[in-house]
C-alpha positions, -999 to +999 in steps of 0.1 A: +047+013-297+047+012-259+015+012-238+024+047-225+026+061-261-007+044-270-024+060-240-008+093-248-025+093-282-060+089-267-082+120-259-077+135-225-113+127-215-109+090-224-076+088-204-093+104-174-122+080-176-100+050-182-078+059-152-108+065-130-124+032-141-092+012-136-088+026-101-124+019-092-120-017-106-091-023-083-110-008-053-141-029-061-121-060-066-103-056-033-135-049-015-152-079-031-123-102-023-124-090+013-161-096+016-158-130+000-130-140+023-149-130+054-180-149+044-159-179+033-141-178+067-173-176+086-189-205+068-159-227+071-156-219+108-192-230+113-185-263+094-153-268+114-173-265+146-198-291+135-170-315+125-152-310+159-184-317+177-192-348+157-157-361+162-160-358+200-193-378+198-181-405+175-146-412+187-156-430+220-180-453+200-153-468+178-139-501+189-103-513+184-113-532+152-129-501+137-165-513+143-191-493+162-197-505+197-232-518+206-255-491+217-240-464+195-254-475+162-284-451+163-261-422+169-235-431+144-258-439+115-269-402+114-233-390+108-209-392+079-177-409+089-151-435+080-127-455+101-093-461+085-064-483+094-027-472+092-026-479+055-057-458+047-081-487+042-117-483+052-126-505+082-161-491+087-182-462+074-216-447+074-241-462+049-235-435+023-197-437+025-190-474+020-169-470-011-133-457-013-116-437+014-123-399+015-087-391+021-054-405+008-031-425+030-006-396+030-033-372+042-044-397+069-008-400+082-007-362+085-032-366+113-004-382+134+009-347+138-026-332+146-061-329+132-064-323+095-092-303+078-097-307+040-123-301+013-134-329-009-146-315-042-141-281-057-163-250-055-157-242-092-162-262-112-190-276-090-189-312-080-218-336-073-213-342-036-188-317-020-177-325+015-155-310+042-136-337+062-119-337+096-092-364+102-081-373+137-060-401+152-081-425+174-069-431+210-046-462+213-041-463+175-006-477+179-020-508+197-051-515+176-063-519+140-084-487+139-061-458+135-079-428+120-114-413+122-126-393+092-157-372+099-174-353+070-202-328+065-218-318+033-209-284+018-239-279-005-254-250+015-220-234+021-210-237-016-244-224-028-240-194-005-205-187-018-215-190-054-245-167-049-222-143-032-198-144-061-226-137-085-240-108-064-205-093-060-198-096-098-231-081-108-229-053-081-193-047-091-201-045-128-230-021-122-209+000-098-180+001-123-204+010-151-219+038-130-186+052-120-174+051-156-205+071-167-203+095-138-165+099-145-171+106-181-197+132-173-175+148-147-145+148-171-167+163-198-180+190-174-145+197-161-131+201-196-159+223-209-140+255-202-110+241-221-133+234-251-146+269-249-110+282-248-103+261-279-133+276-297-122+311-288-087+303-301-103+293-334-119+328-335-086+344-328-069+324-355-096+335-379-084+371-373-105+385-344-076+394-321-099+413-297-116+381-285-108+371-249-116+339-230-146+339-207-132+334-172-157+332-143-150+359-118-162+339-088-140+309-094-103+304-088-094+269-098-067+255-121-088+261-153-097+296-143-061+305-136-052+290-170-078+312-186-065+343-169-029+335-180-041+329-216-059+362-215-028+380-204-009+363-231-035+373-257-034+409-246+004+409-250+002+393-284-025+418-295-003+446-284+027+432-302+006+427-334-007+463-331+028+476-327+038+456-358+009+471-378+017+505-365+053+501-375+043+490-410+019+519-414+044+544-400+072+531-422+051+532-454+037+567-445+072+581-436+090+566-466+064+577-491+072+614-490+110+612-493+107+586-520+082+608-539+106+638-537+135+616-549+114+604-578+104+639-587+140+651-586+150+623-609+122+631-633+131+668-634+167+659-641+158+638-671+137+665-687+167+680-705+203+673-712+227+688-686+264+694-683+286+671-663+288+697-636+250+699-634+247+662-632+273+661-605+253+687-586+221+667-590+238+635-579+252+653-548+216+664-540+203+629-546+230+615-524+219+639-496+183+628-500+194+591-499+214+597-468+184+613-452+163+584-463+188+560-447+186+580-415+149+580-415+149+542-420+172+537-390+150+560-369+119+539-378+138+507-369+149+521-336+114+533-328+099+499-339+123+480-316+118+505-287+154+516-287+160+550-272+177+578-292+200+587-263+212+621-255+206+637-289+196+671-301+189+689-334+187+725-347+150+729-353+155+762-373+182+748-396+161+717-404+131+738-411+150+760-435+165+729-452+131+712-456+115+743-471+144+749-495+142+713-508+105+715-513+107+750-529+133+738-554+109+711-566+079+734-565+096+761-585+107+736-611+070+727-615+060+764-617+039+763-585+038+786-555+063+777-527+066+777-490+078+805-467+099+800-436+107+825-408+134+816-383+156+835-359+185+822-339+194+784-338+169+765-317+183+731-305+157+708-292+159+674-274+151+653-305+171+634-331+177+649-365+157+621-381+128+627-358+129+665-364+128+658-401+098+635-396+079+661-377+086+689-402+079+667-432+046+654-419+034+689-409+043+703-443+028+674-462-004+677-441-006+715-449+001+709-486-024+681-489-053+693-468-047+731-465-043+759-491-014+781-500+004+802-489+019+779-463+043+794-438+067+778-413+078+798-383+104+787-357+114+805-325+120+799-288+097+807-259+096+797-222+124+771-225+107+754-255+114+755-291+083+764-310+074+756-346+042+767-362+028+757-396+001+780-409-021+776-440-052+795-452-073+764-460-107+754-447-092+743-414-109+719-390-141+720-370-138+718-332-146+681-330-120+673-355-094+695-337-098+672-307-094+639-325-072+648-355-041+633-339-058+599-336-046+572-361-065+571-394-086+602-385-095+623-415-121+650-423-150+640-445-139+663-473-104+648-472-114+612-477-112+615-515-076+627-514-045+606-510-033+598-475-041+575-445-046+599-416-013+590-399+007+622-402-005+641-372-006+608-352+031+603-359+039+639-350+020+636-317+038+604-307+072+618-315+066+651-298+050+636-267+078+611-264+102+640-262+082+657-235+066+683-258+031+693-269+011+696-301-015+723-305-042+725-332-059+759-336-085+773-360-109+802-359-105+808-322-107+772-311-075+759-295-068+722-287-038+709-268-025+674-272-001+661-245-009+689-220+021+697-198+019+720-168+052+735-179+035+748-210+005+764-194+021+798-196+030+795-233+002+812-251-009+807-287+004+836-308-010+834-343-039+844-365-073+828-369-059+806-398-054+769-395-022+765-373-004+735-361+021+743-333+048+720-320+065+728-287+097+708-279+120+711-249+152+730-255+184+708-254+205+711-223+235+722-243+217+753-255+199+759-222+233+763-204+247+799-205 
């Protein structure tokens, strides 16, 4: 596994702190090296000055044989020096340097090209008697025995200063690095707090609370804030998509229940007694018609769920109303119950697909049968450029508050909660009618409520009794509107 992959597996906060600490380590190391070099250079320059000064004093006092001339002994004895011949042998030296030569013959011969500065003994590991030496060629060295003068100074104070500086720089650097790591970790933790809050909110959303949104400060506009705003926008879009999916499932189950129930009832009635081949063929033809209607309804639901338009379509509202009532009356009469009545005039073609028209009629009739009371009448006519369909029943109706909210999803009267249904019928009707540019009216006992108010329908008055009435107004199709 490569280093990059190993780093990628670490938490983001750890990577940030590690990167910040590594950068600070490099910066502190560079600064420490620069400070050490400057101090080292200054101390060596001071020693070099002392060596040069001592050499200028000692050189004139050295005789051709390497011995100190008379009169200069007092001065020379206070210095550290050695006089070497051409082979690097010691001819004379200060009392503390009477042993072997401080420099090798090779280093001594380098002085033929110019003065040579060298350190004797290392800084680390420390040596017992560290020196800095200065090697020069004596005047007239080619004609005399004494060839080179080696002057030395002790480096104890210089090395102690450098060692102390190294310790101080190391301690200060470590403390500074530790402080920057701690501060970096706190800063990284603080900077990533919004991300952690976003993660916690995401857990709430995963748990099922799709209405939760990320808390984004209004007064900030940094990268994390913009991320939160983008995520909130995405969550809103996802919630809308999920709501549309739920709505589609509810609508599909609600819309398919009635035709499937009618189809099941027709099959049960057919099996009650033996019939002739002709009767069975007639029943099968009716069932085939119902199945085709069911297929059309399914396609309509799929198109609505995928937001596909129905195009330039139209349907005869009167014909579909008559067909719906006849189908239901056939089943009701077979069950020995009262039927529905329908009143229509001339054909009324409206701007709505046949499947959508069947949905509207079916939901209104189901709603009246389930929550109203017979007799139930269905009236279709045309007024003011709109097709009008009114479903009237003589049940208990709705109070004014319910009239205003009845088209909302899952809205049901208190007395209706014990009955079958989900409160989706009028919601579906309103959505279909409003999508076609029409209007739904709920009226009872002198109270009139309009849903999807259009200024074009202001002049169309309600013309019905005080009984519970649901009126649907749909635009007339252009093919019928033309003379």
